[in-house]
Residue frames as a rotation matrix with the C-alpha (Angstrom) as fourth column:
MET 1
-0.178 0.984 0.011 147.63
0.145 0.037 -0.989 -60.90
-0.973 -0.174 -0.150 226.42
SER 2
-0.482 0.042 0.875 146.07
0.840 0.309 0.447 -61.33
-0.251 0.950 -0.184 222.98
ALA 3
-0.926 0.207 -0.317 144.77
-0.287 -0.929 0.233 -58.45
-0.246 0.306 0.920 220.87
TYR 4
-0.655 0.685 -0.319 141.84
-0.134 0.310 0.941 -60.67
0.743 0.660 -0.111 219.89
THR 5
-0.720 0.556 0.415 138.50
-0.471 0.047 -0.881 -60.76
-0.509 -0.830 0.228 221.65
PHE 6
-0.868 0.494 -0.057 135.64
0.327 0.654 0.683 -63.12
0.374 0.574 -0.729 220.86
GLU 7
-0.662 0.748 0.044 132.03
-0.674 -0.569 -0.472 -61.86
-0.328 -0.342 0.881 220.83
GLY 8
-0.078 0.659 -0.748 129.33
-0.657 0.531 0.536 -64.52
0.750 0.533 0.391 220.91
PRO 9
-0.934 -0.064 0.352 128.27
0.281 0.478 0.832 -67.20
-0.221 0.876 -0.428 220.46
THR 10
-0.310 0.879 -0.363 125.24
-0.770 -0.456 -0.447 -66.48
-0.558 0.141 0.818 218.39
PRO 11
-0.048 0.343 0.938 123.05
0.297 0.902 -0.315 -69.26
-0.954 0.263 -0.145 216.91
ALA 12
-0.716 -0.278 -0.641 123.52
-0.485 -0.463 0.742 -69.19
-0.503 0.841 0.197 213.16
THR 13
-0.758 0.535 -0.373 120.75
-0.065 0.506 0.860 -71.67
0.649 0.676 -0.349 212.39
ASP 14
-0.207 0.831 0.516 117.25
-0.909 -0.358 0.212 -72.16
0.361 -0.425 0.830 213.63
GLY 15
-0.379 0.045 0.924 117.58
-0.600 0.749 -0.282 -75.81
-0.705 -0.661 -0.257 214.57
GLU 16
0.660 0.634 0.403 116.11
0.034 0.510 -0.859 -76.84
-0.750 0.581 0.315 211.22
PHE 17
0.088 -0.766 0.637 119.43
0.876 0.363 0.316 -76.78
-0.473 0.530 0.703 209.35
GLY 18
-0.607 -0.502 -0.616 119.30
0.310 -0.863 0.398 -73.10
-0.732 0.051 0.680 208.73
ALA 19
0.542 0.679 0.495 117.95
0.787 -0.206 -0.581 -70.82
-0.293 0.705 -0.646 206.16
TYR 20
-0.208 -0.672 0.711 119.30
0.859 -0.473 -0.196 -68.08
0.468 0.570 0.675 204.01
ALA 21
-0.045 0.162 -0.986 119.70
0.609 -0.778 -0.156 -64.62
-0.792 -0.608 -0.064 205.30
ASP 22
0.905 0.301 0.301 119.36
0.424 -0.567 -0.706 -61.44
-0.042 0.766 -0.641 203.20
ASP 23
0.585 -0.797 -0.153 123.13
-0.633 -0.566 0.528 -61.20
-0.507 -0.212 -0.835 203.16
ASP 24
0.784 -0.282 -0.553 125.35
-0.381 0.484 -0.787 -62.60
0.490 0.828 0.272 200.41
VAL 25
-0.307 -0.940 0.150 128.40
-0.726 0.128 -0.676 -62.94
0.616 -0.316 -0.721 202.77
TRP 26
-0.250 0.284 0.926 126.37
-0.833 0.424 -0.355 -64.72
-0.493 -0.860 0.131 205.48
ASP 27
0.800 0.598 -0.054 124.90
-0.525 0.652 -0.547 -67.08
-0.292 0.466 0.835 202.80
ALA 28
0.489 -0.703 -0.515 128.31
-0.455 0.298 -0.839 -67.89
0.744 0.645 -0.174 201.41
GLN 29
-0.532 -0.683 0.499 129.78
-0.775 0.156 -0.612 -68.52
0.340 -0.713 -0.613 204.84
TYR 30
0.169 0.702 0.691 126.77
-0.790 0.517 -0.331 -70.71
-0.590 -0.490 0.642 205.73
LEU 31
0.885 0.207 -0.418 127.20
-0.450 0.614 -0.648 -72.79
0.122 0.761 0.637 202.53
GLU 32
0.045 -0.972 -0.229 130.96
-0.541 0.169 -0.824 -73.19
0.840 0.161 -0.519 203.06
THR 33
-0.508 -0.172 0.844 130.44
-0.854 0.222 -0.470 -74.21
-0.107 -0.960 -0.259 206.69
ALA 34
0.459 0.782 0.422 127.71
-0.691 0.612 -0.384 -76.67
-0.558 -0.115 0.822 205.72
THR 35
0.716 -0.330 -0.616 129.98
-0.440 0.472 -0.764 -78.14
0.542 0.818 0.193 203.00
VAL 36
-0.421 -0.900 0.109 132.79
-0.660 0.222 -0.718 -78.71
0.622 -0.375 -0.687 205.49
HIS 37
-0.341 0.362 0.868 130.34
-0.810 0.355 -0.466 -80.30
-0.477 -0.862 0.173 208.01
ALA 38
0.662 0.740 0.118 128.60
-0.576 0.603 -0.552 -82.51
-0.480 0.297 0.826 205.44
GLY 39
-0.204 -0.840 0.503 131.77
-0.098 0.529 0.843 -83.58
-0.974 0.123 -0.190 203.65
GLU 40
-0.339 0.077 0.938 130.28
0.910 0.278 0.307 -82.79
-0.237 0.958 -0.164 200.31
GLN 41
-0.980 -0.068 0.187 129.47
0.126 -0.939 0.321 -79.66
0.154 0.338 0.928 198.29
ILE 42
-0.281 0.915 -0.291 126.22
0.773 0.036 -0.634 -78.12
-0.569 -0.403 -0.717 199.59
ARG 43
-0.602 0.087 0.794 124.17
0.674 -0.478 0.563 -76.06
0.428 0.874 0.229 197.12
ASN 44
-0.330 0.561 0.759 121.55
-0.425 -0.806 0.411 -74.53
0.843 -0.187 0.505 199.39
PRO 45
-0.570 0.080 0.818 119.84
-0.811 0.103 -0.576 -75.05
-0.130 -0.992 0.006 202.77
ALA 46
0.581 0.813 0.033 117.34
-0.792 0.575 -0.205 -77.54
-0.186 0.093 0.978 201.34
HIS 47
0.444 -0.538 -0.716 120.23
-0.272 0.681 -0.680 -79.67
0.854 0.496 0.156 199.98
TYR 48
-0.617 -0.697 0.366 121.94
-0.530 0.024 -0.848 -79.44
0.582 -0.717 -0.384 203.38
ALA 49
-0.107 0.664 0.740 118.78
-0.944 0.164 -0.285 -80.48
-0.311 -0.730 0.609 205.17
GLU 50
0.775 0.356 -0.522 118.51
-0.557 0.775 -0.299 -83.51
0.298 0.523 0.799 202.80
VAL 51
0.018 -0.873 -0.487 122.10
-0.150 0.479 -0.865 -84.55
0.988 0.089 -0.122 203.47
ALA 52
-0.694 -0.324 0.643 121.90
-0.621 -0.182 -0.762 -83.81
0.364 -0.929 -0.075 207.19
ASP 53
0.260 0.894 0.366 118.65
-0.964 0.260 0.052 -85.62
-0.049 -0.366 0.929 207.56
HIS 54
0.846 0.059 -0.530 120.23
-0.239 0.931 -0.277 -88.84
0.477 0.361 0.801 206.29
ASP 55
0.281 -0.880 -0.383 123.73
0.436 0.473 -0.766 -88.59
0.855 0.048 0.516 207.64
LEU 56
-0.691 -0.608 0.391 123.99
0.044 -0.576 -0.816 -86.10
0.721 -0.547 0.425 210.46
ASP 57
-0.317 0.490 -0.812 122.54
0.948 0.182 -0.261 -85.83
0.020 -0.852 -0.523 213.96
PRO 58
0.368 0.479 0.797 120.32
0.518 -0.817 0.252 -82.71
0.772 0.320 -0.549 213.95
ASP 59
0.930 -0.008 -0.366 121.67
0.325 -0.443 0.836 -81.76
-0.169 -0.896 -0.410 217.41
VAL 60
0.035 -0.964 -0.262 125.17
0.431 -0.222 0.875 -81.32
-0.902 -0.144 0.408 215.95
ALA 61
-0.231 -0.068 0.971 124.07
0.972 -0.068 0.226 -79.87
0.051 0.995 0.081 212.63
ARG 62
0.888 0.456 -0.057 123.33
0.459 -0.875 0.152 -76.55
0.019 -0.162 -0.987 214.16
PHE 63
-0.091 -0.918 0.387 125.97
0.736 -0.323 -0.595 -73.79
0.671 0.231 0.705 213.77
ALA 64
0.732 0.207 -0.650 127.00
0.568 -0.711 0.414 -71.00
-0.376 -0.672 -0.638 216.08
THR 65
0.393 -0.593 0.702 128.97
0.591 -0.422 -0.687 -67.95
0.705 0.685 0.184 215.11
TRP 66
0.347 -0.393 -0.852 131.52
0.724 -0.466 0.509 -65.75
-0.597 -0.793 0.122 216.88
ARG 67
0.857 -0.239 0.457 132.74
0.123 -0.766 -0.631 -62.33
0.501 0.597 -0.627 215.83
VAL 68
0.256 -0.847 -0.466 136.46
0.948 0.126 0.292 -61.87
-0.189 -0.516 0.835 216.50
LEU 69
0.945 0.112 0.307 137.55
0.151 -0.983 -0.107 -58.29
0.290 0.148 -0.945 217.20
VAL 70
-0.165 -0.956 -0.241 140.80
0.972 -0.116 -0.203 -56.39
0.166 -0.268 0.949 217.49
GLY 71
-0.884 -0.211 -0.417 140.35
0.351 -0.889 -0.294 -53.15
-0.308 -0.406 0.860 219.33
GLY 72
-0.168 0.928 -0.332 136.67
-0.127 -0.354 -0.926 -53.07
-0.978 -0.114 0.177 218.40
THR 73
-0.166 0.062 -0.984 137.25
-0.974 -0.168 0.154 -53.84
-0.155 0.984 0.088 214.70
HIS 74
0.638 0.444 0.629 135.58
-0.316 0.896 -0.312 -56.99
-0.702 0.000 0.712 213.40
VAL 75
-0.162 -0.847 -0.507 138.39
-0.936 -0.031 0.351 -59.03
-0.313 0.531 -0.788 211.78
PHE 76
-0.937 -0.133 -0.322 137.17
-0.243 0.911 0.332 -62.70
0.249 0.389 -0.887 211.66
ASP 77
0.243 0.951 0.188 133.93
-0.960 0.209 0.186 -64.69
0.138 -0.226 0.964 211.62
VAL 78
-0.869 -0.494 0.034 134.21
-0.491 0.850 -0.193 -68.10
0.066 -0.184 -0.981 213.24
TRP 79
0.229 0.937 -0.262 131.43
-0.876 0.316 0.364 -70.62
0.424 0.146 0.894 212.40
VAL 80
-0.674 -0.392 0.626 131.40
-0.672 0.677 -0.300 -73.41
-0.307 -0.623 -0.720 214.93
VAL 81
0.302 0.696 -0.652 130.05
-0.833 0.525 0.174 -76.73
0.463 0.490 0.738 213.75
ASN 82
0.486 -0.028 -0.874 129.80
0.089 0.996 0.018 -80.15
0.870 -0.087 0.486 215.37
VAL 83
0.963 0.071 -0.260 130.69
0.265 -0.075 0.961 -78.77
0.049 -0.995 -0.091 218.85
ASP 84
0.479 -0.864 -0.155 134.53
0.207 -0.061 0.976 -78.98
-0.853 -0.500 0.150 218.49
GLY 85
-0.307 -0.583 0.752 135.18
0.912 0.044 0.407 -77.83
-0.271 0.811 0.519 214.96
ALA 86
0.429 0.503 -0.751 135.06
0.254 -0.864 -0.434 -74.46
-0.867 -0.005 -0.498 213.24
VAL 87
0.146 -0.305 0.941 135.46
0.981 -0.079 -0.178 -72.70
0.129 0.949 0.287 209.97
VAL 88
0.034 -0.261 -0.965 137.17
0.493 -0.835 0.243 -69.31
-0.870 -0.484 0.101 210.01
PHE 89
0.355 0.138 0.925 136.50
0.887 -0.363 -0.286 -66.43
0.297 0.921 -0.251 207.56
GLU 90
-0.879 -0.472 -0.072 138.02
0.477 -0.864 -0.160 -63.01
0.013 -0.175 0.984 207.35
ALA 91
-0.259 0.837 -0.482 135.23
0.378 -0.371 -0.848 -60.62
-0.889 -0.402 -0.220 208.38
GLY 92
0.286 0.560 -0.777 132.99
-0.485 -0.615 -0.622 -59.73
-0.827 0.554 0.096 205.44
CYS 93
-0.498 -0.531 -0.686 134.57
-0.860 0.201 0.468 -62.35
-0.111 0.823 -0.557 203.12
LYS 94
0.573 0.797 -0.190 132.94
-0.819 0.550 -0.161 -65.26
-0.024 0.248 0.969 201.37
THR 95
0.460 -0.491 -0.740 136.06
-0.132 0.786 -0.604 -67.43
0.878 0.376 0.297 201.27
ARG 96
0.924 -0.049 -0.379 137.70
0.365 0.406 0.838 -69.21
0.113 -0.913 0.393 204.18
ALA 97
0.477 -0.837 0.266 140.79
-0.873 -0.487 0.032 -68.05
0.103 -0.247 -0.963 205.97
PRO 98
0.137 -0.459 -0.878 143.52
-0.313 0.821 -0.478 -70.68
0.940 0.340 -0.031 206.07
ILE 99
-0.800 -0.244 0.548 142.65
-0.583 0.102 -0.806 -71.51
0.141 -0.964 -0.224 209.71
ASN 100
0.059 0.822 -0.567 140.51
-0.216 0.565 0.796 -74.41
0.975 0.076 0.211 211.01
VAL 101
-0.306 -0.046 0.951 139.45
-0.939 0.181 -0.293 -75.71
-0.159 -0.982 -0.098 214.34
ILE 102
0.115 0.256 -0.960 139.51
-0.447 0.876 0.180 -79.52
0.887 0.408 0.215 214.31
GLN 103
0.361 0.151 -0.920 138.58
0.604 0.714 0.354 -81.43
0.711 -0.684 0.166 217.50
GLY 104
0.895 0.155 -0.419 139.11
0.433 -0.527 0.731 -78.31
-0.108 -0.836 -0.538 219.49
GLY 105
0.021 -0.977 -0.213 142.62
0.620 -0.154 0.769 -77.58
-0.784 -0.148 0.603 218.18
TRP 106
0.752 0.177 -0.635 143.42
-0.238 -0.825 -0.512 -74.51
-0.614 0.536 -0.579 216.15
GLU 107
0.011 -0.766 0.643 145.42
0.651 0.493 0.577 -75.20
-0.759 0.413 0.504 212.93
ALA 108
0.337 0.033 -0.941 146.73
-0.563 -0.794 -0.229 -72.88
-0.755 0.607 -0.249 210.18
ASN 109
0.534 -0.050 0.844 147.05
0.612 0.712 -0.345 -74.09
-0.584 0.700 0.411 206.61
GLY 110
0.929 -0.103 0.357 149.40
0.218 -0.625 -0.749 -71.40
0.301 0.773 -0.558 205.40
ASP 111
0.126 -0.959 0.254 152.48
0.267 -0.214 -0.940 -69.39
0.955 0.187 0.229 205.87
ALA 112
-0.598 -0.504 -0.623 154.22
0.701 0.048 -0.712 -68.23
0.389 -0.862 0.324 209.03
GLY 113
-0.879 0.281 0.386 152.02
-0.346 -0.932 -0.109 -65.14
0.328 -0.230 0.916 209.25
TRP 114
0.153 0.965 -0.212 148.84
-0.578 0.262 0.773 -67.29
0.801 0.004 0.598 209.40
GLU 115
-0.005 -0.235 -0.972 150.55
0.572 0.796 -0.196 -69.61
0.820 -0.557 0.130 211.88
ALA 116
-0.923 -0.369 -0.111 151.13
0.314 -0.552 -0.773 -66.62
0.224 -0.748 0.625 214.23
ILE 117
-0.490 0.828 0.271 147.52
-0.776 -0.556 0.298 -65.37
0.398 -0.064 0.915 213.86
CYS 118
0.236 0.619 -0.749 146.26
-0.163 0.786 0.597 -68.88
0.958 -0.019 0.287 214.51
ALA 119
-0.397 -0.462 -0.793 148.30
0.687 0.423 -0.591 -69.17
0.609 -0.779 0.149 217.67
GLU 120
-0.983 0.071 0.170 146.96
-0.158 -0.797 -0.582 -65.84
0.094 -0.599 0.795 218.94
LEU 121
-0.158 0.986 -0.057 143.37
-0.751 -0.082 0.655 -66.77
0.641 0.146 0.753 218.13
ALA 122
0.103 0.108 -0.989 143.81
0.318 0.938 0.135 -70.14
0.943 -0.328 0.062 219.96
ALA 123
-0.730 -0.518 -0.447 145.17
0.577 -0.115 -0.809 -68.28
0.368 -0.848 0.382 222.96
ALA 124
-0.899 0.414 0.141 142.29
-0.436 -0.869 -0.234 -65.75
0.026 -0.272 0.962 223.00
ALA 125
-0.350 0.836 -0.422 139.46
-0.337 0.308 0.890 -68.15
0.874 0.454 0.174 222.25
PRO 126
0.239 0.496 0.835 137.03
-0.970 0.097 0.221 -69.23
0.029 -0.863 0.504 224.98
GLU 127
-0.568 -0.475 0.672 137.70
-0.568 0.817 0.097 -72.72
-0.596 -0.327 -0.734 226.33
SER 128
-0.430 0.510 0.745 134.62
0.678 0.727 -0.106 -73.94
-0.596 0.460 -0.658 224.47
LEU 129
-0.979 0.103 -0.178 133.32
-0.195 -0.743 0.641 -72.26
-0.067 0.662 0.747 221.32
TRP 130
-0.536 0.824 -0.183 130.00
0.488 0.480 0.729 -74.07
0.689 0.301 -0.659 221.68
PHE 131
0.159 0.708 0.688 126.94
-0.295 -0.631 0.718 -72.71
0.942 -0.317 0.108 223.62
């Protein structure tokens, strides 16, 4: 049994391509997730809305977040985008962890330690990260 538990999902955007929160970490995670989803560097929610309006289906441009816990301690934030993909951050960090979810599969982009964490996260994750 995995030590990881997933808490969520929580809608991270309002259906109108999001808006900033009063939280620097949330804002940074939002922008990084939007950048991954759009395939180009996103500067702010208005820029993302412009890109998404032209290139992305609004129904898949919404994000959901999960808190990943170990024994009640928040250790990762998982931002789900486009139904079967996700961007993973260490809790409270503005930069991505070397773990991605691509077409529903968990992948680590790092050393053996991250590979082991990735495998545990994959085993503990709900079948669908989407709503």
